[in-house]
N, C-alpha and C positions, 0 to 999 in steps of 0.2 A: 505492499501500500504506500500509496506517493503524498506525502503532507499535501505536494498541489496538484490535488487527481481532489475532483468531487469522490468519490468515498470517504476521504479524511476530513471532507469537511461535513459530511454524513456522516459518521463515524464518533467525531469528536466531543459532538452536542450530547451523543446518548451516554456516550462515559463518564463526560462533568455533572448528568446531570445525576446518574444513576449512581457517580461518589458523592457526587456533595448532597442530593438530596432526598437521599433512599440510605443509602450505608454510612452517612456521614456520622454515627453515633456510637459506627462498631466498624474501631483498628481496624484487626482482623476478616472482616469481610469489605476493608478498604485493597488491602494487601491484596489479598482475590483476587479481586473483580482487576486490580491492575496487572495481575497473575495472566487470568482469563482478557484481558480487552489484549496484553498483549503478545502472548501466544493465535490470538483473532488476525495484528495486528502483520503479526511477519508469516503464519499461515495463509493467508490471503496472497502472498507473492507464489509459495508452492512451500504444501500442509507439509511433504512426508518430509522437511526437515526441522523441524516441531521436531522432531525426535536425537538431533544430536545437543539441542539447545536445551531438552530436558538430563538429556546422561550425563553432560560434561555439570550439568547444576546438580547433580545428585552424587557424581565425583566426588564435586569440589566441597558437598557441603559435608556428605562422610568423612575423607580425605582432614578439614576440619576440626572436626568431633577426633577427633584420633592421634591428631602434633597435641590436642588438649593434655588425651588422653595417655603421653604417650612422653617419658622424661627421656625415654631410651637416644644419646647423637644416632647414631646409626639408623637408628628405627625411624627416630622421623626424619631424615635422609630418602630414606628409601620411601617412606608417604609419599613426599616433595618430588621427584622422580618420575612417584605416578603417577600425579598431578600434572606435574609436566610434560613426558611424553606420554600419555593419552592426548590434552590439550592442543599439542604441538604436531602430536602425531594425528594428529583431523587432521587439525590447517593448512598441514607439510601434503599429506595426497589427495586433499580437494585444489587447494590452490597449484602446487611448486610439485603434482606425482612425471606432468608428462611437461614439464622444464627440463628436469634431472636426465628423461629418459632421452628425453632429442641430444640437449648437447653432452650426452655419456657416450652411443651412438655412435655422434660430431667425431664425439672427441681421440676415437678407437677407432671409424674411419683414416683418423684426418693420418694413426699410423697401420694404411693396411691394414687394418682388419678389420669384417662386416659385421656384422652382428641382425640382427634381424630381434624384431623387441616392436611390435602395434602402443600407438596410442591409448589412454583411450579417454570416451565420448565424457566428461569427467564435465556433470553443471557446480559452478563452484558459487557456496550456499552465503549467499545476504548477509553481508552483515560479518562471517564466522573470522576475521579476520576484532574485527573491535567483543564484542564479544567475548574471542579466546583469551586474548592481553583481558580482557575484564573479572575474571574467573582466578585467572591464571593471580594477578595483583591478591589477590585475600586470597591465599591457599601460601602463595611469600611471606605476606605481611603478617600471616599469621603463624609461619615457622618460625619467620624471627620476634615469636613474638612481644610487634610491635600494634597484636590486633587477637579481639579473643571471639572463639569460631562463635558463627549464631549456631541457639537450638533448634527454631525459630522456623523451618524449612523456608514454610508460603514470605514471608520475609526476605530470606537470602533466593528466593524465586525467582521474587517480585526485582531484588535488585543486578540480576545478572538480565532478564528479559523487557527491562524498565522502556515499556516499545518507546518514548519520548526520542532515545536513545544506541535503542538499540543496535542497529543496519548503521548505522557512521555517524557512532559517537556521541558530544565524549565521552573518550575512553575514561569509567566516574573511576574515582580508588573506595573502597568497599569501606578506606575511613570515613573517608567524607559518604558517603549516601545509604549504603544500609543504615550508619544509625538512626537515618531520617524515618527510616521505615518501623522503629520501632516505640513512635515517636504521634503522641498523637495531630492530625493536626488538623485547624481552624478554617474558615475558608475566613481572607483577607482581600477584600474589593481592594486595596493599591495592587498590594499580587498580584491579582486578576492584570486589573490596567496595568501593568508595568509587561503582562507577561504578553496580552493580544499584540502592546506595542512592537514589541521588539517579533513577533510572528511577521506580526507586518509590515517588518522589516525588511527580515529575511528574507519573506518573500517577495518582496519589490528589488532584492536583490539575485536572488533564481531566479525569476522572470524578467526583469525587465534589463537586466543587466549579466547575467551570467547566459540565458536562453539564445537572446542577444548579438551578445560576443557568439557563442557555439554557432550561430550560423556563416557567417565569415571566416572561424577558426574554421571552421572542416573544411572549406570550404577551402581556405589555403593550403591545407597541409595537407590535402586528398588532390591535392593538384599542382604542388610546388613545381615544379621540374614546366611549369606552361607561365609563374609571375613570377616579374622580374625580384632584386632582391629589395627597392623598397617597400615592396608588397608583405613580399614573408617579414619581411622585422614587424611590417602592420596587425599581421595572422600572428605571432608571437605577441604580441603583446595584448592582441582582444584573447589569446589562450591568456593571459595573464590574469586579464581582469574577468573572464569563464571559471577558471578553477578557487579564485576566494570570492568570487559570486556562487558560488556554486554552493563551497564546499562549506564557508560562511556565512553564506545563505542557512542551509543545513541547520549548524549548530543552534542557529539565531531560534530558527523554530523550535530545535528542543531547547533549547534554555526556556524556551519563551509556555513553551503546553506543560512544563514541566513546573513552572510556575504557579499556572493554575490551577494543576492539585496540590501546594503546596510544597514543592522542591526547588532545591539552589543544587543546578547545578553549576559543576568551574566556567571559566570563561575561556573560550575558546582557543579567539580568535581577537588580535590586540592590538589594531591597527599596521602591518605586516606591510606596506606598502609602502611609509611613513618612519623606515628603520632607516639609520644612520648606518650604519655595518653590517656586514651575516651576521654578528651573535647575534645581535638584538634581530633582527629577523625571526631568528629561530628563536628565542625567548619569546617571541610573537608570532610564528603562526603554525597550528596544529599543537597546543601547548599541553593538550593530559598525553600525547604521543611522543611530543619532544620533553616532558617530565620522564611517560615510564622508561624509557628506553635511557634514561635519564640516574633515575634508582637502581632502575631492576637487570642493569648490566651495564651502565658505563663505567657507575662510582664501584661495583662487586669486581671491574678491571683491574680494579685500581684510582680509574680515576685522573688525577689528574696532580697524579701521588709518580712521584719515584723515575726515573730517569727519561732523560729528555726523550729519546728511541717509543717506550713503553707511553710515551701522551701523542706519536703522535700516532700507537698501533694504535691507543682505546680512539684517534676522535676518528679514525680509516676506520673501522669497524664499525661505531656508534654508524654513523654517513649511512655507508655504506648498509649495513641491517636494514633502517631506515628508508633505503630504497627497495631494498628486494621485497621490507615489507608489503608495498605499495602494489607488487605487483613478479609473476616469472617474468618475467620478462629484462633480455640485458643494458636494457634506457633505463631503466627507473634506478639500473645498481651506477648505472653510467654517473645519471646523474647526484645520486649517492654522493661520486666520490671526488665526483666534479665541485661542489658546496663543501668538501672538506678542505680540499686547495682553497675552495672560496675561505676559509673558518683559519687554517689553520694557522696564517701571516698574525693576526690578527694575536690568535691564542698565543703563537713562543713569544710572539714584544710583548706578551701581560695586558693587553686593552683588549680585553673580549668582554669586559667588561667596566667600557668607560661611558658607557649611551645603558645607563637605567631608568632614565623616568623614561617618560615622550617627549616627542620632542618638540622643541618652541611655549614648556613649562610657563604655564601666564605671559604670554605671547602672542599675538592675534601670526604672527606670519613664520615663519624661521631667517633666520641672518643667511645670508651666501655662502657661507662655509655647512650651514649643514642643508642649507639644500643643493648646494651639489653635491656633500654625502650621500642625499637622499632618494639623490637621481645615479649618481652609479652608484650605489647598491639595487637600487629597483632595474637596473640595465643589466649587473648580471645574476640576480633571479631571472628573470627574460632569457638571458640566454642561456642558462636551465633548466629552464621552463620546454626548453625547442625539445632535449632528450624525453622526458615528463610523454611528452606529447605524441612525439615519433614515434612510427611501426613499430622501428627497428633503427638498429643500428647502423643501416649503409643511408636510412630514410634523412634521421638525423643529418651524419653530413652533406649528403649532401642538401637538403635544407640548407645548412651552415655556409656550404660552397656557396650555391644561391644565394647567399644575402650577399656572403664578400665577388659578390661579379661588379662586372664591368656597368649596371642595371642599377646598382645602389640610393645612386642618386638621383634617380630617375621620376617622375612623378608618379604615385600605386596605383595599381589599375584597375583598385577597390577599397574606396577611403570615405563610406557612407558619411556626409557630417549627421545626420540622423544620433546615428548609432553614437557618436562623439561629441556627441553636446551632452547630452545625455549623461554621456563618460566624466566629463567633464562638473557636471552638476555633480554626480554621485560622487568624487573624486572632495569637493566642494566639503560637501556636508556630510561625509567621513574628517575630514580634518576640522570641520568645526563642529563633533562630537568628539574626538581623537582621548579624549579629557574623563568618555564615559563607557560604564562597559559596551553601550552600542550607541551605531551616531545619535539616532532619534530618543535618548533616553530623557536628554531634560526632555521635553517638546512640553509631558503632559505637571512638567513642577513650573514650567517660565512660559512659559503662554497664557494668557488669559483665553478662555473656552472656546469663541469663534476664530482667535488665529491657531487655537489649537483644533478643530474639527476640519478646517479649510487644509492643511499640512495634513489631514488622518482623509481630508477624500481627495486630496488629490494623489494621494501615493495609489489612494487604492481605485482612482481613475484611470495613472499611469500602467499600475499591476495589467488592468479589464484590459488596453488600448495600447499599451507600448509592448507588451508581454512578445513572447516568439514566442516559434516556433515546439512547446514541449521540450524537453529534453530531462534523458532519465539523470541523478544525480548523478553528479560523476563518481565520488569514490565508494557509488556499492560497488563497484565489482571491485577493489581491495575488503 
């Protein structure tokens, strides 16, 4: 079920009414309703894969209980390894089986040996990368004794399958989300209004920004040999806005929907395209995944401790694994490695934490130095996104080669003025709201009712009149 579908527009009010006006006195019933609603939400795509979520839920719930009972360190490690192997085993099979098989065959063919093996027609379960990491964080935190395991199976099942963030995040930690299922929740009108406002902005990002940019990005990338270098740059920039509008839009809708039901999810995007260096970008882009890899992979590897070679190794591991998490394609691995190359000079010179606060704090405009830093960082990001979007490495290299051709400074064949104007308005709105959780957060408190509702209706009209052709959320494939 898509957030930008008629199905969800019918589904959400029904669950909202049942949740607050029928089951509002009973916490267990509320949590049970969330579980049922989440399974319906996921099963709307393909009910067969509900068994994976249920199995993962049962396994990690049981392992959490047994970790609490067990003091023997060896047995605790065995329990942890069971959880890791089962969860990553499912993820590896559904997402990476054919990738490894194809590369295994290619490697042997390179050395003159022929191996006959056929790939499988495997359907990738939607959101498996997200809920796998969410349940793993629970088991790891219980193993580290940072979290007491829950004895409430319904609450744990709701935590694993919580429908607003089930298929594309944010990847919530059990330490943040799970305790919220234990507490009595009361309807809060202000939170609900804020949630609806964030949903509205998320829909605008997805339907108006991402879907419109997707049309031109797909057109240019799919026919990249036919276009000039200047047009290819336009295509890369359109994809840069597409993936941001698509993914941060989904996160806004997920966070806003959660607030309707009395839950607070972590911020997943913090205006990353206003970053002044690549380290700041990665503190602001897909925050839930970046911090997950930091806490469960980078720090256990040694983090920034040890020799310089250990530091370099750890940086490359974290970025390459992050790239590989996105998909079974060498393009994602190269994308991750390229970001590691971007990050290393800043990291090795201890400048990776120079820009912690949002740019131009307390000012209307950035300084010239800040502006140049933003443009340079944005350019690096756009270049890296080419590998992310390309069908394969050859496609990416040909695309880049096409950019740096004699036609680089020619007039672009594709430059839709209406979309460019919309993007400029969007960037201005994001800039004005960069100190908040999302761009229009202050609308409900800063403006009087006539102007406030004018803004709301303008966004709604833009969604219906200016929306692009419906596209599936990009991160559903991950």
